[in-house]
C-alpha positions as CSV (number, residue, x, y, z in Angstrom):
1,M,19.6,24.4,62.1
2,H,16.8,24.2,59.5
3,Q,18.0,25.4,56.1
4,P,15.4,27.1,53.8
5,S,14.6,25.0,50.7
6,A,14.7,26.5,47.3
7,S,11.3,27.3,45.7
8,P,10.2,25.4,42.6
9,S,10.2,28.5,40.5
10,F,13.9,29.2,41.5
11,L,14.8,25.6,40.5
12,H,13.0,26.0,37.3
13,F,15.1,29.2,36.6
14,L,18.4,27.4,37.4
15,L,17.5,24.5,35.1
16,T,16.7,27.0,32.3
17,I,20.0,28.8,32.8
18,S,21.9,25.5,32.9
19,L,20.3,24.3,29.7
20,I,21.1,27.5,27.9
21,S,24.7,27.3,29.1
22,I,25.2,23.9,27.5
23,Q,24.1,25.3,24.2
24,I,21.4,22.9,23.1
25,P,20.7,23.7,19.5
26,T,17.5,25.5,18.6
27,I,14.5,23.2,18.9
28,L,15.5,19.5,18.6
29,C,19.0,19.8,17.1
30,G,18.3,22.6,14.8
31,N,15.0,21.4,13.4
32,E,12.3,24.0,13.4
33,L,9.5,23.1,15.8
34,R,6.7,23.2,13.2
35,Y,8.8,21.0,10.9
36,V,9.2,18.5,13.7
37,N,5.5,18.4,14.6
38,C,4.4,18.1,11.0
39,S,6.9,15.3,10.4
40,E,4.6,13.1,12.6
41,D,1.8,11.3,10.8
42,F,-1.7,10.6,12.0
43,S,-2.3,6.9,12.8
44,C,-5.5,5.6,14.3
45,G,-6.8,2.0,14.2
46,S,-6.4,0.7,10.7
47,I,-5.7,4.1,9.2
48,K,-1.9,4.7,9.2
49,G,0.6,7.3,8.0
50,I,-1.7,10.2,7.2
51,K,-0.3,13.7,6.7
52,Y,-1.2,16.8,4.8
53,P,-3.9,18.1,4.2
54,F,-5.1,16.4,7.4
55,W,-4.3,17.4,11.0
56,G,-5.5,16.6,14.5
57,A,-4.6,14.5,17.5
58,N,-0.7,14.6,17.5
59,R,-0.6,17.0,14.5
60,A,-1.0,20.7,15.1
61,D,-3.6,22.7,13.1
62,Y,-0.8,24.3,11.0
63,C,0.1,20.9,9.6
64,G,-3.1,20.7,7.5
65,N,-5.9,22.7,6.0
66,P,-9.0,24.0,7.7
67,G,-11.8,21.5,7.5
68,F,-9.5,18.5,7.5
69,E,-9.2,17.9,11.3
70,L,-9.2,14.2,12.3
71,E,-10.0,12.7,15.7
72,C,-9.1,9.3,17.1
73,L,-11.7,8.0,19.6
74,D,-11.3,4.4,20.8
75,S,-9.0,3.6,17.8
76,V,-11.7,4.9,15.4
77,P,-10.6,7.7,13.1
78,L,-13.3,10.4,12.6
79,I,-13.8,13.6,10.6
80,T,-16.5,16.2,11.1
81,M,-18.1,17.7,8.0
82,V,-20.5,20.6,8.6
83,T,-22.3,19.2,11.6
84,E,-22.0,15.4,11.1
85,K,-19.3,13.0,12.2
86,Y,-18.1,10.4,9.8
87,R,-16.0,7.3,10.4
88,I,-13.0,7.0,8.1
89,L,-12.8,3.6,6.5
90,D,-10.0,4.3,4.1
91,I,-7.8,7.1,2.8
92,N,-5.9,7.1,-0.5
93,L,-3.5,10.0,-0.5
94,Q,-2.5,9.5,-4.2
95,R,-6.1,9.6,-5.5
96,R,-7.2,12.0,-2.8
97,G,-10.0,9.6,-2.0
98,L,-11.7,9.3,1.4
99,V,-14.1,6.4,2.2
100,V,-16.4,7.4,5.1
101,A,-19.5,6.1,6.8
102,R,-22.0,8.1,8.9
103,D,-21.0,7.6,12.6
104,D,-24.6,8.1,13.9
105,Y,-25.7,5.2,11.6
106,W,-22.9,2.9,12.6
107,N,-24.5,-0.4,13.6
108,D,-27.8,1.5,14.0
109,I,-30.3,2.2,11.3
110,C,-32.6,4.0,13.7
111,P,-30.5,6.9,15.1
112,V,-32.1,9.5,17.5
113,H,-31.6,12.4,15.1
114,L,-32.7,11.9,11.5
115,V,-30.7,14.3,9.3
116,N,-29.5,14.2,5.7
117,T,-25.9,13.7,4.7
118,T,-24.2,17.1,4.5
119,L,-20.9,18.1,2.8
120,D,-18.8,21.2,2.5
121,F,-18.6,21.2,-1.3
122,S,-15.7,23.7,-1.2
123,L,-13.6,20.9,0.4
124,F,-15.2,17.6,-0.7
125,S,-17.1,16.2,-3.6
126,Y,-18.8,12.8,-4.2
127,S,-16.8,10.2,-6.2
128,F,-18.1,8.4,-9.2
129,G,-19.9,5.1,-8.8
130,L,-22.3,6.1,-6.0
131,R,-26.0,5.9,-5.7
132,N,-28.4,7.5,-3.2
133,L,-30.0,5.2,-0.6
134,T,-33.2,6.9,0.6
135,L,-34.7,6.0,4.0
136,F,-38.3,6.9,4.9
137,Y,-39.3,7.0,8.6
138,G,-42.9,7.0,10.0
139,C,-44.7,6.4,6.7
140,T,-48.2,5.6,5.5
141,Y,-47.4,3.4,2.5
142,V,-49.7,3.3,-0.5
143,S,-47.7,1.9,-3.4
144,G,-44.3,2.1,-5.1
145,P,-40.9,0.4,-5.6
146,I,-39.7,-0.1,-2.0
147,L,-37.1,-2.7,-1.3
148,G,-37.7,-3.5,2.4
149,Q,-39.3,-2.5,5.7
150,Y,-38.0,-2.3,9.2
151,D,-39.4,-1.4,12.6
152,C,-37.6,1.3,14.6
153,G,-37.8,2.5,18.1
154,I,-36.7,6.2,18.2
155,N,-37.1,8.3,21.3
156,S,-39.3,5.7,22.9
157,T,-41.6,5.8,19.9
158,N,-42.2,2.9,17.5
159,T,-42.1,3.8,13.8
160,N,-41.5,2.1,10.5
161,L,-38.7,2.4,8.1
162,F,-38.8,1.9,4.3
163,Y,-35.9,2.2,1.9
164,V,-35.3,2.5,-1.9
165,T,-32.2,2.6,-4.1
166,K,-33.9,3.8,-7.3
167,N,-34.3,7.3,-8.6
168,L,-37.6,8.5,-7.2
169,T,-38.4,10.4,-10.4
170,T,-38.7,7.1,-12.4
171,E,-41.8,5.0,-12.9
172,P,-43.6,3.7,-11.1
173,P,-44.0,6.5,-8.7
174,L,-43.6,6.0,-5.0
175,R,-46.9,6.9,-3.2
176,M,-46.6,7.3,0.6
177,T,-46.5,10.0,3.2
178,C,-43.7,10.0,5.8
179,N,-42.5,12.0,8.8
180,N,-38.8,12.0,7.9
181,T,-36.6,11.3,4.9
182,V,-32.8,10.7,5.0
183,I,-30.5,10.3,2.0
184,L,-27.3,8.3,2.4
185,P,-24.9,7.7,-0.5
186,V,-23.7,4.1,-1.0
187,F,-21.5,2.4,-3.6
188,E,-23.2,1.3,-6.8
189,G,-22.2,-2.3,-6.1
190,T,-23.7,-2.1,-2.6
191,A,-27.0,-0.8,-4.1
192,L,-27.1,-3.7,-6.5
193,A,-26.4,-6.2,-3.6
194,L,-29.3,-4.7,-1.7
195,E,-31.6,-5.1,-4.6
196,T,-30.7,-8.8,-5.0
197,N,-30.8,-9.5,-1.2
198,R,-27.1,-10.2,-1.1
199,T,-26.5,-7.8,1.8
200,G,-28.6,-6.1,4.5
201,L,-29.4,-2.5,5.0
202,G,-27.1,-2.0,8.0
203,A,-24.1,-3.6,6.3
204,A,-24.8,-1.4,3.2
205,I,-24.8,1.8,5.2
206,D,-21.7,0.7,7.2
207,G,-19.9,0.1,3.9
208,G,-19.8,3.8,3.4
209,F,-19.1,5.9,0.3
210,E,-16.2,7.7,-1.2
211,L,-15.4,11.4,-1.4
212,Q,-12.7,13.3,-3.2
213,W,-11.1,16.2,-1.4
214,N,-10.5,19.4,-3.2
215,V,-7.1,20.9,-2.3
216,D,-5.6,22.8,-5.2
217,N,-2.0,22.8,-3.8
218,S,-1.1,19.1,-4.2
219,E,1.7,20.1,-6.7
220,Q,3.1,22.5,-4.1
221,C,3.0,19.9,-1.5
222,S,4.9,17.4,-3.7
223,T,7.5,20.1,-4.5
224,C,7.8,20.8,-0.7
225,V,8.3,17.2,0.2
226,K,10.9,16.6,-2.5
227,S,12.9,19.6,-1.2
228,G,13.0,17.9,2.2
229,G,10.1,19.9,3.8
230,E,6.7,19.1,5.4
231,C,3.5,20.6,4.0
232,G,1.5,22.9,6.1
233,Y,-0.9,25.9,6.2
234,N,-0.4,29.5,7.2
235,K,-3.6,30.5,8.9
236,T,-2.5,34.2,9.0
237,D,-2.2,34.4,5.2
238,N,-4.7,31.5,4.5
239,Q,-2.3,29.8,2.2
240,F,0.0,26.9,1.8
241,T,3.4,26.9,3.5
242,C,6.4,24.5,3.5
243,F,8.0,23.8,6.9
244,C,11.7,23.1,6.6
245,H,14.6,22.2,9.0
246,D,15.5,25.9,9.4
247,Q,12.3,27.8,8.9
248,S,9.2,27.9,6.7
249,Y,9.1,28.9,3.0
250,P,6.2,29.6,0.6
251,S,6.7,26.5,-1.5
252,A,10.0,24.6,-1.0
253,C,13.0,24.4,1.2
254,L,16.0,26.5,0.2
255,T,18.6,24.8,2.4
256,R,18.1,21.2,1.3
257,P,21.4,19.4,1.4
258,D,22.8,18.1,-2.0
259,N,21.6,14.5,-1.6
260,Q,22.3,12.7,-4.8
261,E,21.1,9.3,-3.4
262,Y,17.7,10.7,-2.5
263,A,17.4,12.4,-5.9
264,A,18.4,9.2,-7.7
265,C,15.9,7.0,-5.8
266,D,13.1,9.5,-6.3
267,N,12.8,8.7,-10.0
268,L,11.0,5.6,-11.4
269,F,12.6,3.9,-14.4
270,Q,11.7,1.9,-17.4
271,C,13.3,-1.5,-18.1
272,A,12.7,-2.8,-21.7
273,N,8.9,-3.0,-22.1
274,I,8.0,-2.4,-18.4
275,S,7.7,1.1,-17.1
276,N,7.2,2.9,-13.8
277,L,9.5,0.6,-11.8
278,G,10.8,1.5,-8.4
279,Y,11.8,-0.3,-5.2
280,P,12.7,-3.1,-4.8
281,F,14.0,-3.1,-8.4
282,S,17.1,-1.4,-9.8
283,G,18.7,-1.3,-13.2
284,Q,19.2,0.8,-16.3
285,T,19.4,4.4,-14.9
286,R,18.4,3.4,-11.4
287,P,21.4,2.7,-9.1
288,S,21.6,-0.6,-7.2
289,Y,21.3,1.1,-3.8
290,C,17.8,2.2,-4.8
291,G,16.7,-1.4,-4.9
292,H,17.0,-4.6,-2.9
293,P,19.8,-7.1,-3.6
294,G,18.4,-9.8,-5.8
295,F,16.1,-7.4,-7.8
296,Q,18.7,-6.1,-10.2
297,L,17.2,-6.1,-13.7
298,N,19.0,-6.4,-17.0
299,C,17.3,-4.1,-19.4
300,Q,19.3,-4.6,-22.6
301,G,16.9,-6.8,-24.5
302,S,13.2,-6.6,-25.5
303,V,12.1,-7.8,-22.1
304,P,13.7,-7.4,-18.6
305,L,15.8,-10.2,-17.3
306,I,16.4,-11.1,-13.6
307,T,19.0,-13.5,-12.3
308,I,18.0,-15.7,-9.4
309,L,20.7,-18.0,-8.1
310,S,22.6,-17.9,-11.3
311,M,19.6,-18.7,-13.5
312,D,18.2,-16.1,-15.9
313,Y,14.4,-15.5,-16.1
314,R,12.4,-13.3,-18.4
315,V,10.2,-10.8,-16.5
316,L,6.8,-10.9,-18.1
317,A,4.9,-8.8,-15.7
318,I,5.3,-7.0,-12.4
319,D,2.3,-6.3,-10.0
320,N,3.4,-3.9,-7.2
321,Q,0.0,-4.0,-5.6
322,T,0.2,-7.8,-4.9
323,Q,4.0,-7.9,-5.0
324,T,3.9,-10.5,-7.7
325,L,6.5,-11.2,-10.4
326,T,5.6,-13.3,-13.5
327,V,8.7,-14.9,-14.9
328,A,9.7,-17.5,-17.5
329,R,12.9,-19.4,-17.8
330,E,15.2,-17.8,-20.4
331,D,16.8,-21.1,-21.4
332,M,13.4,-22.6,-22.2
333,W,12.0,-19.6,-24.1
334,N,10.7,-21.1,-27.3
335,N,12.9,-24.1,-26.6
336,N,11.7,-27.3,-24.9
337,C,15.2,-28.8,-25.2
338,P,17.9,-26.6,-23.7
339,T,21.5,-27.7,-24.0
340,L,22.1,-27.8,-20.3
341,L,19.4,-29.3,-18.1
342,Y,18.8,-27.8,-14.7
343,N,16.0,-27.7,-12.2
344,T,14.3,-24.4,-11.6
345,T,16.2,-22.6,-8.8
346,M,14.7,-20.1,-6.3
347,D,16.0,-17.8,-3.6
348,F,13.4,-18.5,-0.9
349,T,14.7,-15.7,1.3
350,I,13.0,-13.1,-0.9
351,F,10.7,-15.1,-3.1
352,K,8.0,-17.8,-2.8
353,Y,5.9,-19.5,-5.4
354,A,2.4,-18.2,-5.7
355,S,0.0,-20.7,-4.1
356,N,-1.7,-21.8,-7.3
357,Q,1.5,-22.7,-9.3
358,Q,2.2,-26.4,-10.1
359,N,5.2,-28.2,-11.5
360,V,5.5,-29.9,-14.9
361,S,8.3,-32.5,-15.0
362,L,10.3,-32.8,-18.2
363,H,11.9,-36.2,-18.8
364,Y,14.7,-36.4,-21.4
365,E,16.4,-39.2,-23.4
366,C,14.0,-41.9,-22.3
367,T,13.8,-45.6,-23.3
368,G,11.2,-48.2,-22.3
369,L,12.0,-51.1,-20.0
370,P,12.5,-54.5,-21.6
371,G,9.2,-56.0,-22.5
372,Q,7.3,-52.8,-21.7
373,T,5.4,-50.6,-24.2
374,P,3.9,-47.9,-21.9
375,S,1.3,-45.6,-23.1
376,L,2.8,-42.1,-22.8
377,P,0.8,-39.6,-24.9
378,N,2.7,-36.4,-23.7
379,Q,5.8,-37.0,-25.9
380,F,8.1,-34.6,-27.5
381,D,11.3,-35.0,-29.5
382,C,14.6,-33.4,-28.7
383,P,17.8,-33.5,-30.8
384,G,20.4,-35.8,-29.4
385,N,24.1,-35.4,-30.2
386,G,23.3,-33.7,-33.5
387,T,22.7,-36.8,-35.6
388,T,20.0,-38.6,-33.6
389,S,16.8,-37.7,-31.7
390,S,15.8,-39.0,-28.3
391,I,12.3,-39.4,-27.0
392,S,11.2,-37.1,-24.2
393,Y,8.0,-36.8,-22.1
394,F,6.3,-34.3,-19.9
395,V,4.1,-35.1,-16.9
396,M,1.9,-32.6,-15.1
397,G,1.9,-32.7,-11.3
398,D,2.6,-35.8,-9.2
399,T,4.6,-38.5,-11.1
400,S,4.3,-41.2,-8.5
401,N,1.3,-42.9,-10.3
402,S,2.4,-42.0,-13.8
403,N,3.4,-44.4,-16.6
404,I,6.7,-42.4,-16.7
405,N,7.9,-44.8,-14.1
406,L,7.8,-47.6,-16.8
407,V,10.7,-45.9,-18.7
408,T,14.2,-44.9,-17.9
409,C,15.3,-41.3,-18.6
410,N,18.8,-39.8,-18.4
411,S,17.5,-36.4,-17.1
412,S,14.5,-34.9,-15.4
413,V,13.7,-31.2,-14.9
414,L,11.0,-29.5,-12.8
415,V,9.5,-26.2,-14.1
416,P,6.6,-24.4,-12.4
417,V,3.7,-23.3,-14.6
418,N,0.6,-21.1,-14.0
419,P,-2.9,-22.3,-13.5
420,V,-4.0,-21.8,-17.1
421,S,-1.0,-23.9,-18.3
422,T,-1.7,-26.5,-15.6
423,L,-5.2,-27.0,-17.0
424,A,-3.9,-27.3,-20.6
425,L,-1.1,-29.7,-19.8
426,S,-3.4,-31.9,-17.7
427,S,-5.4,-32.8,-20.7
428,P,-4.8,-36.3,-22.2
429,S,-4.5,-34.6,-25.6
430,A,-1.8,-32.1,-24.5
431,S,0.9,-31.7,-27.1
432,M,4.3,-30.2,-27.6
433,I,2.6,-26.9,-28.7
434,N,0.8,-26.8,-25.3
435,L,4.1,-27.4,-23.5
436,R,5.9,-24.6,-25.4
437,A,3.1,-22.2,-24.6
438,A,3.2,-23.2,-20.9
439,L,6.9,-22.6,-20.6
440,A,6.5,-19.2,-22.4
441,G,3.5,-18.3,-20.1
442,G,5.8,-18.5,-17.1
443,F,4.8,-18.7,-13.4
444,Q,4.3,-16.3,-10.6
445,L,6.5,-15.4,-7.6
446,Q,5.6,-13.3,-4.6
447,W,8.4,-11.2,-3.1
448,D,9.2,-9.9,0.3
449,A,11.8,-7.1,0.2
450,N,12.0,-5.7,3.7
451,D,8.3,-4.9,3.4
452,T,7.8,-3.7,7.0
453,N,10.8,-1.5,7.0
454,C,9.9,0.0,3.6
455,K,6.4,0.8,4.7
456,Q,7.7,2.7,7.7
457,C,10.3,4.5,5.6
458,I,7.6,5.6,3.1
459,Q,5.3,6.8,5.9
460,S,8.2,9.0,7.1
461,R,8.5,10.5,3.6
462,G,11.6,8.5,2.8
463,L,12.6,6.3,-0.2
464,C,13.4,2.7,0.3
465,G,16.8,1.2,-0.8
466,S,19.8,-0.6,0.5
467,S,22.9,0.6,2.2
468,N,25.7,1.9,0.0
469,S,28.3,0.4,2.4
470,D,26.4,-2.9,3.0
471,S,24.0,-3.9,0.2
472,T,22.4,-6.6,2.5
473,S,21.2,-3.9,4.9
474,F,18.0,-1.8,4.4
475,A,18.4,2.0,4.1
476,C,15.8,4.8,4.1
477,Y,16.9,7.6,1.8
478,C,15.6,11.0,3.0
479,A,16.0,14.6,1.9
480,D,18.6,15.2,4.5
481,G,20.5,11.9,4.1
482,P,20.2,8.2,4.6
483,Y,18.8,6.6,7.8
484,P,18.7,3.0,8.9
485,L,14.9,2.8,9.1
486,T,12.9,6.0,8.9
487,C,13.5,9.7,8.2
488,N,14.4,11.7,11.3
489,N,14.8,8.6,13.5
490,T,17.3,9.0,16.4
491,Q,20.4,6.9,16.1
492,P,23.1,7.5,18.7
493,G,26.3,8.9,17.2
494,T,24.8,9.8,13.8
495,G,24.7,13.6,14.6
496,R,21.0,13.6,14.1
497,C,19.7,14.2,17.6
498,G,22.0,11.4,18.8
499,G,24.5,11.4,21.6
500,K,24.4,14.1,24.3
501,W,21.6,16.0,22.5
502,A,19.3,13.0,22.7
503,S,19.9,12.6,26.4
504,A,19.4,16.3,27.0
505,E,16.1,16.1,25.1
506,K,15.0,13.1,27.3
507,R,15.8,15.1,30.5
508,L,13.7,18.0,29.2
509,K,10.7,15.8,28.6
510,K,11.2,14.0,32.0
511,D,11.1,17.3,33.8
512,G,7.9,18.4,32.0
513,L,9.6,21.2,30.1
514,T,9.0,21.0,26.4
515,Y,11.6,23.0,24.4
516,F,14.2,25.7,25.2
517,L,15.9,28.0,22.7
518,A,19.6,28.5,22.8
């Protein structure tokens, strides 16, 4: 006998009841839905990790301010200002800078619609270092300082195009009549390149220009993030709001866990004469778990010291942008003749020599071979056993063809030096003074301290560090606790949407049902 089948709506009702009965916590393991949504960043093409005040694509409108909607079309990030679309070439969240280019002019200096660049000046303003590029279409030219001329086909009509980069109010005046005029901002350097024929008109326009966005609640957003929240916008009240794990608050989360590790790693530190240090470095007031093993600094003297494979180095400079460390051997600081002679040692798991560094070889306690009187100009003296002196030499670069092979030396040491020192020591007249300056000038190292993991951690609003239980493992310190890689990532068994709740969430998504409230 045929049994009647249950209707889809009835099955949906049963599934809802069963989900409620197993007590799934409210919205993704207790996290407020808007907090979860705004935790996601906007990434499109080369633009990664963008959050407040921007929204769009996977980020709901309450995750950003009105006027800051982003689109992602064919891996191209776009923003609309007034009526025009602009390609986003770069975003700098710290400087609040946005480099954009007109989408209608992309790879096309003859668009169908000829309109001026327009901005909403309540939201954006032009950055410094820009100049107007003025395009003239359909002109009868008489005289004046034009830079170039092109032919255009617009709407099946042939027309000419002239352009200038100078201020049109200056002498000599530009005398011509045109059908249309379009003004496009470009960088000052781009305008100069156009004037000297070092770039073309299309490339100049596609290079874009920079805007500053005007959002007066950046301090509020910083406070919100430090409290463990995600920045957003209350469209009802037209004001900033902070979305937190449990609910939204006007400025900061009230229920942030007491996370001492996150608070400690959130502060930069000063080590001797170098300030504003963060990951991968630790030392002074910054705990070791806030850095990477191998980057512990000794801050007791006038300059920071770093120990690499048991050898101490003076830290002369740190460039976080290029991840470059300039160091000098502590045992050879103002001393060409250290008591113990060792080659320079390096931990190549985290460091590598910068590509333009070369070795100088120091040869100690040397004597000439019988019957040989070699010409070795790069000589320096070192005290011997306290009563005598020995002859020592230095050779820049490859020693295979050097006269140093005509003498015998008790010890040889290799020390990297920077390009300026390489040039000075390569001179036939190089002296001990040059050698001492080269050793004090140091050499450059480039580091890799879990760079990929750290970038992902930062994009999730975390702070990079190492595990408290295993210093060799990376850790991402977040407002609600440490994670292996990124904030809010799902790791089975951690209690953060792991275990049975994670599998229940997957079932919900599989069945096309978004969220249920317990």
